[in-house]
C-alpha positions in Angstrom: 16.7 5.3 56.5 15.5 3.8 59.5 17.0 0.5 59.8 14.2 -0.4 63.2 11.6 1.1 60.3 11.9 -2.0 57.8 12.4 -5.3 60.7 9.8 -7.7 60.4 6.9 -7.6 63.8 7.9 -9.5 66.0 6.1 -13.3 66.5 5.7 -13.9 70.2 3.9 -17.2 69.4 3.4 -19.2 66.8 1.0 -22.9 67.5 0.0 -25.8 65.0 -2.7 -28.3 67.1 -3.8 -31.1 65.1 -6.5 -33.7 66.1 -6.9 -37.0 64.0 -9.8 -38.9 64.9 -10.5 -41.9 63.1 -8.4 -40.1 59.6 -10.4 -36.7 60.4 -8.5 -34.1 60.7 -9.2 -31.3 62.5 -5.9 -28.4 62.3 -5.8 -24.8 64.2 -2.7 -22.9 63.6 -2.2 -19.5 65.7 0.2 -16.7 65.4 0.5 -14.3 67.6 2.2 -10.5 67.0 3.6 -7.8 68.3 4.4 -4.1 66.7 7.9 -2.9 68.0 8.1 -0.8 65.6 7.4 3.1 65.8 5.2 3.2 62.9 2.1 1.1 61.8 3.3 -2.2 60.2 1.1 -4.9 57.7 1.1 -8.2 59.5 0.2 -11.0 57.1 -1.3 -13.8 58.5 -0.6 -16.8 55.8 -1.6 -20.4 55.7 -1.2 -23.6 53.4 -4.0 -25.6 53.6 -4.2 -29.4 51.6 -6.7 -28.5 48.7 -9.5 -31.1 49.8 -9.5 -28.6 53.4 -12.8 -26.3 54.5 -11.6 -23.3 56.6 -14.5 -24.2 59.7 -13.0 -20.9 61.6 -11.1 -18.3 62.1 -10.6 -15.4 64.5 -8.6 -11.8 65.2 -7.7 -11.1 69.2 -7.3 -7.6 69.2 -6.6 -5.2 72.5 -7.9 -8.3 74.4 -11.8 -8.5 72.2 -11.9 -11.8 70.3 -13.2 -10.9 66.6 -14.7 -13.9 64.8 -15.3 -14.8 61.2 -19.1 -15.4 60.3 -19.2 -17.9 57.1 -21.7 -16.3 54.7 -23.7 -17.0 51.3 -20.6 -15.6 48.8 -23.1 -12.6 47.9 -24.0 -11.7 51.3 -20.5 -11.8 52.3 -19.6 -9.6 50.2 -22.0 -7.3 50.5 -21.4 -7.6 53.8 -17.2 -6.6 53.0 -18.0 -4.0 50.8 -20.4 -2.3 53.5 -17.7 -2.6 56.2 -15.5 -1.2 53.7 -16.9 1.9 52.9 -18.1 2.5 56.9 -14.3 2.5 57.2 -13.7 -0.2 59.4 -11.0 -2.8 59.1 -12.8 -6.3 57.1 -11.4 -8.7 55.8 -13.2 -11.6 53.1 -11.5 -15.1 52.4 -13.2 -16.9 50.0 -12.4 -20.4 48.2 -10.3 -20.6 44.9 -13.6 -22.1 42.6 -10.9 -25.1 41.8 -9.5 -25.3 45.0 -7.8 -24.0 48.3 -3.9 -23.5 48.3 -2.9 -20.7 50.5 -5.5 -18.7 53.3 -3.7 -15.2 53.8 -5.3 -11.7 55.5 -3.2 -8.8 56.0 -3.9 -6.3 58.7 -2.3 -2.8 59.7 -0.9 -3.2 63.2 -0.7 -0.2 65.6 2.7 0.3 67.4 3.2 -1.1 70.2 -0.1 -3.6 69.6 -0.3 -7.2 70.1 -2.8 -9.3 68.0 -2.9 -12.5 67.3 -4.6 -14.9 65.0 -6.4 -18.9 64.8 -7.6 -20.6 61.6 -9.4 -24.1 61.9 -9.5 -26.0 59.0 -10.6 -29.5 58.6 -9.9 -32.5 56.4 -10.2 -36.3 55.6 -6.7 -37.6 55.4 -6.9 -40.2 52.1 -5.4 -43.5 51.9 -2.7 -43.1 49.6 0.1 -45.6 48.4 -1.1 -47.7 51.8 -0.9 -44.5 54.0 -2.5 -41.7 56.0 -0.8 -38.4 55.0 -1.2 -35.4 57.0 1.1 -32.1 55.8 1.5 -29.7 58.6 3.2 -26.5 57.7 5.5 -24.5 60.1 6.2 -21.1 58.5 6.2 -18.0 61.3 8.8 -16.3 58.6 11.5 -15.8 62.0 12.4 -17.5 64.9 9.8 -17.2 67.8 10.5 -17.9 71.4 7.2 -20.3 71.8 6.6 -22.2 68.7 5.3 -26.0 69.0 3.7 -28.3 66.6 1.4 -30.5 69.0 -0.5 -33.7 66.7 -2.7 -36.4 68.1 -3.8 -39.1 66.1 -6.7 -41.7 67.3 -7.5 -45.0 65.3 -10.2 -47.3 67.2 -9.1 -50.3 65.3 -6.0 -49.4 66.0 -2.2 -48.0 64.1 -0.3 -50.6 62.9 2.7 -47.5 62.1 3.4 -44.3 62.1 6.4 -42.4 60.6 7.3 -38.8 61.7 11.2 -38.5 61.4 12.7 -36.5 63.1 10.2 -36.1 66.0 9.4 -37.5 68.4 6.8 -40.0 68.8 4.8 -41.7 71.6 1.5 -43.8 71.1 -0.3 -46.7 72.4 -2.4 -48.8 70.2 -5.0 -46.9 68.7 -3.1 -43.8 70.0 0.0 -41.3 69.3 0.9 -38.2 69.9 3.9 -36.2 68.2 4.9 -33.3 69.6 7.9 -30.3 68.5 9.2 -27.5 70.3 12.3 -26.1 68.6 14.8 -23.7 70.6 15.3 -20.2 69.2 18.8 -21.6 68.6 17.6 -24.9 67.3 15.6 -22.6 64.7 18.5 -19.8 64.0 20.7 -23.6 63.1 17.9 -24.0 60.5 17.6 -21.0 59.0 18.5 -17.3 60.6 15.1 -16.2 58.6 13.3 -19.6 60.7 11.5 -22.7 60.3 9.8 -23.1 56.6 9.0 -26.0 55.7 5.9 -28.8 55.8 6.0 -31.4 58.3 4.9 -34.9 57.0 3.0 -37.1 59.3 2.1 -40.7 57.8 0.4 -44.1 59.4 -1.6 -46.7 58.9 -4.6 -48.5 60.5 -5.1 -52.0 61.3 -8.2 -53.6 58.9 -8.3 -56.8 59.8 -11.9 -57.4 58.3 -12.7 -57.3 55.1 -15.6 -55.6 55.0 -14.1 -52.4 56.7 -14.6 -50.4 59.6 -18.1 -49.0 60.2 -18.1 -46.0 63.4 -21.6 -44.4 64.3 -21.7 -41.5 66.7 -25.2 -39.8 67.8 -26.7 -41.2 64.3 -24.3 -40.6 61.8 -22.1 -43.5 60.4 -19.1 -43.7 58.4 -17.9 -46.6 56.8 -14.0 -47.3 55.8 -13.3 -49.8 53.0 -9.9 -50.8 52.4 -9.4 -54.5 52.0 -6.2 -56.0 52.0 -4.4 -59.0 50.4 -6.5 -58.8 47.4 -4.6 -60.6 43.6 -4.3 -57.4 40.8 -6.7 -57.5 38.5 -4.7 -57.1 35.1 -5.8 -53.7 32.9 -6.3 -52.6 29.7 -4.4 -48.9 29.6 -4.7 -46.2 26.9 -2.1 -43.5 27.0 -3.7 -40.5 25.4 -0.4 -37.1 25.5 -1.4 -34.1 23.8 2.1 -33.3 21.9 1.0 -29.9 20.7 3.0 -26.8 20.1 2.0 -26.1 23.1 4.4 -29.1 24.7 7.4 -28.0 23.2 10.5 -27.8 25.7 10.3 -28.8 29.3 6.3 -30.3 29.6 7.5 -32.8 26.5 10.2 -33.6 28.5 9.3 -34.5 31.3 6.2 -36.3 30.0 8.5 -38.0 28.2 10.2 -38.6 31.5 7.6 -39.9 33.3 6.7 -42.0 30.5 9.6 -43.9 30.6 9.6 -44.9 34.1 6.0 -46.0 33.6 6.1 -48.1 31.6 9.2 -49.9 33.0 5.9 -50.6 35.9 3.4 -52.1 33.9 3.3 -55.8 34.5 3.6 -58.0 32.4 -0.3 -59.2 32.3 -1.2 -55.8 31.7 -2.0 -54.4 27.8 -1.8 -51.0 26.2 -1.0 -48.7 23.8 0.0 -45.0 23.4 -1.8 -42.4 21.4 -0.3 -39.1 20.2 -2.4 -36.0 19.2 -1.8 -32.7 18.1 -4.0 -31.9 14.8 -3.2 -35.4 14.1 -3.5 -38.9 16.2 -1.4 -41.2 16.2 -1.5 -44.7 17.5 1.5 -46.7 18.0 -0.3 -50.0 17.3 -3.0 -50.0 15.6 -6.4 -50.9 16.4 -5.3 -53.1 19.8 -3.8 -53.4 22.4 0.0 -55.1 23.5 0.7 -57.5 26.4 3.4 -55.7 28.8 5.9 -58.2 27.5 9.6 -56.9 28.0 9.9 -56.7 24.4 6.7 -54.5 23.9 7.8 -52.2 26.5 11.3 -52.0 24.9 9.8 -50.8 22.0 7.0 -48.6 23.5 9.4 -46.8 25.3 11.6 -46.4 21.7 8.6 -44.7 20.7 8.4 -42.4 22.7 11.8 -40.9 22.6 10.7 -40.3 19.3 7.7 -38.1 20.6 8.2 -34.6 19.3 5.9 -32.1 20.1 4.5 -30.8 17.2 -5.8 -27.8 19.5 -6.9 -31.3 20.9 -9.3 -32.9 19.0 -11.8 -35.2 20.8 -10.8 -38.0 17.6 -7.9 -38.9 19.9 -10.5 -39.9 22.9 -12.8 -41.8 20.5 -9.2 -43.6 19.2 -8.6 -44.2 22.6 -12.1 -46.0 23.2 -12.1 -47.8 20.6 -9.2 -50.0 21.7 -10.3 -50.6 24.8 -13.3 -51.4 24.2 -13.1 -52.9 20.8 -16.6 -53.9 19.2 -15.8 -57.7 18.0 -14.1 -58.5 20.6 -16.1 -60.1 23.2 -13.2 -62.4 25.4 -11.8 -58.4 27.2 -15.6 -58.6 28.9 -15.2 -62.3 30.4 -14.4 -63.2 34.1 -12.1 -65.2 33.0 -9.5 -63.1 31.2 -10.3 -59.9 32.6 -8.5 -56.9 32.6 -9.9 -53.3 33.6 -9.9 -50.6 31.0 -8.0 -47.2 31.8 -7.7 -44.1 29.7 -5.0 -41.6 31.1 -5.6 -38.4 29.2 -3.0 -35.4 29.3 -3.4 -32.5 28.0 -2.7 -28.9 28.5 -4.6 -27.2 26.6 -8.1 -27.2 25.0 -10.1 -28.4 22.7 -9.4 -26.1 19.2 -10.2 -28.4 16.2 -13.3 -30.5 15.0 -15.9 -30.2 17.8 -15.0 -27.9 20.8 -18.6 -27.6 22.5 -17.7 -28.6 25.7 -21.6 -30.8 26.1 -20.7 -32.4 22.8 -18.0 -33.4 23.5 -19.1 -35.4 27.3 -21.7 -36.9 25.0 -20.2 -38.3 22.5 -16.6 -39.3 24.8 -19.2 -41.2 27.3 -21.0 -43.1 24.6 -17.3 -44.2 23.5 -15.7 -44.6 26.5 -18.6 -46.9 27.9 -17.5 -48.9 31.2 -14.0 -47.6 30.3 -12.7 -45.4 33.1 -10.9 -42.0 32.0 -8.1 -39.9 34.1 -8.0 -36.3 33.1 -4.2 -34.5 34.0 -4.1 -31.0 33.3 -0.9 -29.8 32.2 -0.6 -26.5 33.4 -3.3 -23.5 33.9 -4.3 -23.2 30.3 -5.6 -26.5 30.4 -9.0 -26.2 30.3 -9.4 -28.3 33.5 -12.8 -27.7 34.1 -13.9 -29.9 30.9 -11.3 -32.6 31.7 -13.0 -33.0 35.6 -16.6 -33.3 34.1 -15.2 -36.0 31.1 -13.8 -37.6 34.5 -16.7 -37.6 36.3 -18.5 -39.2 33.2 -16.3 -41.9 32.3 -16.1 -43.5 35.9 -12.7 -41.3 36.6 -11.2 -38.3 37.8 -9.1 -35.4 37.2 -6.1 -34.2 38.4 -4.2 -30.8 38.1 -0.4 -31.3 37.5 2.2 -28.3 38.1 4.9 -27.1 35.6 7.4 -27.1 37.8 10.9 -29.2 38.2 9.2 -32.2 40.3 6.3 -32.6 37.1 7.7 -36.4 35.7 7.3 -37.5 39.4 3.9 -35.8 39.8 2.7 -37.8 36.5 4.5 -40.8 38.1 2.6 -40.5 41.6 -0.3 -40.8 39.4 -0.2 -43.7 37.9 1.0 -45.4 40.6 -2.4 -44.6 42.4 -4.3 -46.3 39.6 -1.5 -48.9 39.1 -3.0 -51.7 41.1 -6.5 -52.3 40.7 -7.7 -54.7 42.9 -12.1 -55.0 42.1 -14.4 -53.1 40.2 -18.1 -51.8 40.4 -18.2 -51.5 44.2 -21.7 -50.9 45.7 -21.7 -50.7 49.9 -25.1 -50.9 50.7 -26.7 -50.4 54.2 -29.9 -52.9 54.7 -33.2 -53.0 55.9 -34.1 -49.7 55.4 -31.9 -48.6 58.0 -29.7 -45.6 56.5 -30.7 -42.4 54.9 -29.2 -39.2 53.6 -26.1 -41.0 52.1 -22.8 -40.2 50.7 -21.6 -41.8 47.1 -21.7 -45.8 48.2 -21.1 -47.0 44.4 -17.5 -46.7 42.9 -16.1 -47.9 39.5 -12.6 -48.8 40.6 -11.1 -49.9 44.3 -7.6 -49.8 44.0 -4.3 -51.2 45.9 -3.5 -48.6 48.6 -6.4 -46.5 48.5 -9.8 -46.0 50.5 -13.4 -46.1 49.7 -15.3 -43.9 52.2 -18.9 -43.7 52.9 -20.9 -41.9 55.1 -24.7 -41.6 56.2 -27.0 -41.2 58.9 -29.2 -43.7 60.8 -32.1 -44.0 62.2 -33.2 -43.9 65.9 -33.6 -47.5 67.6 -31.0 -48.9 65.6 -29.1 -51.1 67.1 -27.5 -53.8 64.4 -26.4 -52.0 61.2 -26.7 -54.6 58.4 -23.5 -53.6 55.5 -23.3 -55.2 52.5 -20.7 -55.0 50.1 -21.0 -56.6 46.7 -18.0 -56.3 43.4 -15.9 -57.8 40.6 -12.2 -59.0 41.5 -10.5 -60.8 39.7 -12.4 -63.6 38.4 -15.8 -63.0 40.0 -18.4 -61.2 41.5 -18.5 -61.3 45.0 -20.6 -60.3 47.7 -20.6 -60.0 51.6 -22.7 -59.2 54.3 -21.9 -58.3 58.0 -23.9 -56.5 61.0 -22.6 -53.9 63.1 -23.3 -53.3 66.3 -23.9 -49.5 67.6 -22.7 -48.8 70.6 -21.5 -44.6 71.0 -18.3 -44.8 71.2 -15.9 -42.4 73.4 -12.5 -41.2 74.0 -12.6 -43.7 76.9 -13.8 -46.6 74.7 -10.5 -45.5 72.6 -7.8 -45.9 75.5 -6.9 -42.5 74.9 -6.7 -39.7 76.9 -6.2 -35.6 75.8 -7.2 -34.0 72.8 -10.6 -35.9 71.6 -13.1 -33.4 73.1 -14.7 -33.7 69.9 -14.6 -37.1 68.7 -18.6 -38.3 69.0 -19.4 -34.9 66.5 -16.8 -36.1 64.1 -18.5 -38.5 61.8 -21.5 -36.0 61.6 -19.0 -33.2 60.8 -17.2 -35.9 57.7 -20.6 -36.3 56.9 -21.6 -32.7 55.6 -17.9 -32.5 54.5 -18.3 -35.3 52.2 -22.3 -34.1 51.1 -21.3 -31.0 50.1 -18.1 -32.3 48.3 -20.5 -34.6 46.6 -23.4 -32.0 45.8 -20.8 -29.5 44.3 -19.6 -32.0 42.2 -23.2 -33.0 41.0 -23.9 -29.4 40.4 -21.0 -29.2 38.0 -22.2 -32.2 36.2 -25.6 -30.9 35.8 -26.5 -29.5 32.9 -30.2 -27.8 33.9 -30.0 -24.3 35.4 -32.6 -25.2 37.8 -30.9 -28.1 39.1 -27.5 -26.6 39.2 -29.2 -23.5 41.5 -31.1 -26.3 43.3 -27.8 -28.0 44.3 -26.0 -24.9 45.1 -28.4 -24.2 47.5 -28.3 -27.3 49.2 -24.0 -26.8 49.1 -24.7 -23.6 50.6 -27.4 -24.0 53.5 -25.3 -27.1 54.6 -22.1 -25.1 54.1 -23.7 -22.0 56.8 -24.7 -25.1 58.7 -21.7 -26.3 59.5 -19.9 -23.4 59.4 -17.3 -24.2 56.7 -16.0 -21.9 53.7 -16.5 -23.5 50.5 -17.0 -22.6 47.1 -20.0 -21.7 47.9 -19.4 -19.6 50.7 -17.1 -17.0 52.1 -15.9 -16.0 55.3 -15.9 -12.3 56.1 -14.7 -10.6 59.8 -15.4 -7.1 60.8 -13.7 -5.2 63.3 -15.8 -2.5 64.6 -13.7 1.0 64.9 -15.0 2.1 68.6 -13.9 5.3 69.5 -11.2 3.5 71.9 -9.8 1.7 69.1 -9.5 4.8 66.7 -7.5 6.3 70.0 -5.3 4.0 69.4 -5.5 3.9 65.6 -5.0 8.1 64.8 -0.9 7.3 66.4 -0.8 4.6 63.4 3.1 5.1 64.3 4.4 5.1 67.4 6.4 3.1 69.8 9.6 3.7 70.0 11.1 7.6 70.5 13.9 9.8 69.1 16.6 11.5 72.1 17.7 14.9 71.8 21.2 13.6 70.9 19.5 14.1 67.6 19.7 18.0 68.4 22.2 19.1 65.3 20.9 18.4 61.6 22.3 15.3 60.6 22.5 13.7 56.8 20.4 10.4 58.6 17.2 11.5 57.2 18.9 13.7 54.5 17.1 12.8 51.1 15.8 9.4 49.8 11.8 10.4 51.2 9.8 7.2 51.0 6.3 9.0 50.9 5.2 12.7 50.9 1.9 14.4 52.6 0.1 17.5 52.0 -0.2 20.2 54.7 -3.6 21.8 54.5 -3.5 25.4 54.1 0.4 25.0 53.4 2.2 25.3 49.9 4.9 23.0 51.2 4.9 19.0 51.3 6.4 16.5 54.5 8.7 14.3 53.1 9.6 11.2 55.4 12.4 8.9 55.3 10.3 6.0 57.2 8.3 2.9 55.2 4.3 4.1 55.1 1.2 2.7 53.3 -1.6 5.3 52.0 -4.1 6.0 54.9 -0.8 5.7 57.7 -0.9 8.4 60.3 2.2 9.7 61.8 2.3 9.9 65.3 5.4 13.1 65.9 5.4 12.7 69.7 3.5 11.3 72.7 4.9 11.8 75.9 1.7 9.9 78.5 3.3 11.5 81.8 3.0 14.7 80.8 -0.3 14.5 78.9 1.7 15.8 75.4 0.3 14.0 72.7 0.8 15.6 68.6 -0.2 12.7 66.0 -2.0 14.1 63.5 -1.3 16.5 60.8 -4.4 19.2 62.0 -3.1 19.1 65.2 0.7 19.7 64.1 -1.0 22.4 62.2 -2.4 24.5 64.8 0.9 24.1 66.8 3.4 25.0 64.0 1.5 27.0 61.5 1.7 30.3 62.9 5.7 30.0 63.2 6.5 28.0 60.3 8.4 29.9 57.9 10.4 28.4 54.8 14.2 29.6 54.2 16.3 27.9 52.1 19.4 25.9 54.2 18.7 28.0 57.6 17.3 27.0 61.2 13.5 28.3 61.3 10.9 29.0 64.1 11.2 26.1 67.1 7.9 24.8 68.4 7.8 25.3 72.2 5.7 21.8 73.0 6.5 22.2 77.5 8.8 23.1 79.4 12.5 21.5 77.9 10.3 20.5 75.3 11.6 22.0 71.5 11.1 21.1 68.1 13.5 21.9 64.8 12.1 22.0 61.6 14.7 22.6 58.5 14.0 22.8 55.0 16.7 20.7 52.9 17.4 22.2 49.5 19.7 20.4 47.1 21.9 22.7 44.3 23.2 19.5 42.6 20.7 16.6 44.7 21.0 13.5 43.8 18.4 10.8 42.1 17.3 10.1 45.1 17.4 13.7 46.9 14.1 16.0 46.6 14.0 19.1 49.0 12.0 18.3 51.7 11.3 19.4 55.9 13.6 18.1 58.9 11.9 17.9 62.1 14.4 17.5 65.4 14.4 17.9 68.6 16.3 20.2 70.1 15.7 20.1 73.4 14.7 16.9 75.1 15.0 17.7 78.7 11.2 17.4 79.3 10.4 13.7 78.2 10.2 11.0 79.9 11.2 7.6 79.7 8.2 6.7 78.1 8.1 8.7 75.2 6.8 7.7 72.1 6.5 8.7 68.1 9.2 9.7 65.5 10.0 12.6 67.5 11.1 11.1 70.6 13.0 7.9 69.2 15.7 6.3 71.4 14.4 8.5 74.2 13.3 5.5 76.4 16.7 3.8 75.6 18.9 7.0 77.2 16.9 6.8 80.6 
């Protein structure tokens, strides 16, 4: 095997650039590669994406030409992709998973000596989580890179209260911050000889002094960030419903018990709680009631959790939970003076297999039973019916999350509970008065939790100068209502006192509105039961995705690279770039045995075996001598040159192929009397006279010539 042929392609540049304007982040990852090997090699471009992000652009640059991917309706993109593949063109198709995006990957064959670059852009709204916005940027070039940079700009109109990007250096003004990272090759090698493989996390928070939050209006679109600070925490009635069926045996139940021990310890004394476990039967820790989270009750609950053992899932467990948080005889639980927010946290790793199993029936029964309670579904592992849990949660004032089977599953569970542990407001309604706004995204929220943020986007009618905003909600003791007027002053980069990286500031609200609207249309489609309604919602989401060039669950990204003649000439000689020198004139063992792939020659009853890495449809370039006009790259040309003189004799030299003055090939048939496991009879190719080859010689049979001239 030739060591040079097993190396990675050289990544010459790797850049990650992100611009964040009022929580809306647009990230571009660019990677440039050079195939320094004498063969065509596959280049894989991979980017880890946040689950909430939409891809908005992908381009490939090859031979100075830029190929821009097109966002198409899903079926149309597949048709376009299949047609291109049938015509032999280079095509790539990117479609998101139905639930979430996790990884973008494109693999492209790069001819020897060729340079190619990739650029991927994606957009996301950074959620406020645990009182900070978190931006995750992956740096995974796969090897140390000479020119590697990370460049992040953050712009917030109300001001940045803090920014953390340890150990990276930051510079900032009141409303702007810049983070740059450009490690040298030595610094990268000090971390790992394989290059960086890390997520850089940048966290920051904003100054929000107005109880009504922040409203921004640009180019006829508005966004309203609502995140009041300093409100008292409202006590909660929380029911933990835990799957203990047989599939939870082992690490899952162990991690669940570990997380529950910590979660129970974090309950406030004003909270009330209970625990329900279920397998084929339902068991309730405290029958018929929730109990106050006193120190003794919490300790008793921890002891109960320690005794839990994993013994399908039935709806009865949810109905039992509903009775605990909505007792029919209790009136005081709904009285504002002793108000508690009812929450049900439902953890399962499977699907309904006992009792009522029909999805629509489960949804209907659960909605009736849960009433005003918020249901949070946690799907533990890939076997859980996440789609049903998602619909259940959406129908019942909550959300659903995946809990991944990994070493940190207990931390995932604890992290989710922390998000909902401190309710501040419930039944929040954000309104925009005097019929000034339209096409408004979801503006009614069941709960507002400490450390989170509610976001509404919409459009403002032309001619509106004062934007009237209203908020009503229920806090610890009473129903509250506030109103505010927002002066519309179409902002700019100058008004933010920032410089550089803000070219798209006027369009970010419009794109954010489209981002939110698409997500809501897809959620509505998920919850709809009428086929006609589902089709209408899908059509609206598709049209908006196409307009804003977003890759979503209803669209795909397709890129087709036309194989024009000049490119075809390049692709014919897939395997080139280095050359062999004439020091390999005598047969040696370096290419004996272990052939990596076998090629059948037309008109001959023998195979060619190659000890180089290759893939289906690769074409060998044996020799290219540009200065003397010699090119021998494909099987038909090789047959024409040598076919009449090719005689195969065991362990004998055979007729030499003379290509030009001072250039001779030797073809030898290798046969093994007692072959090893990896050896088989094969042809060996050698240069017996390389005096006529110049320093610019390329190809498998000219390898290393350029190094010796």
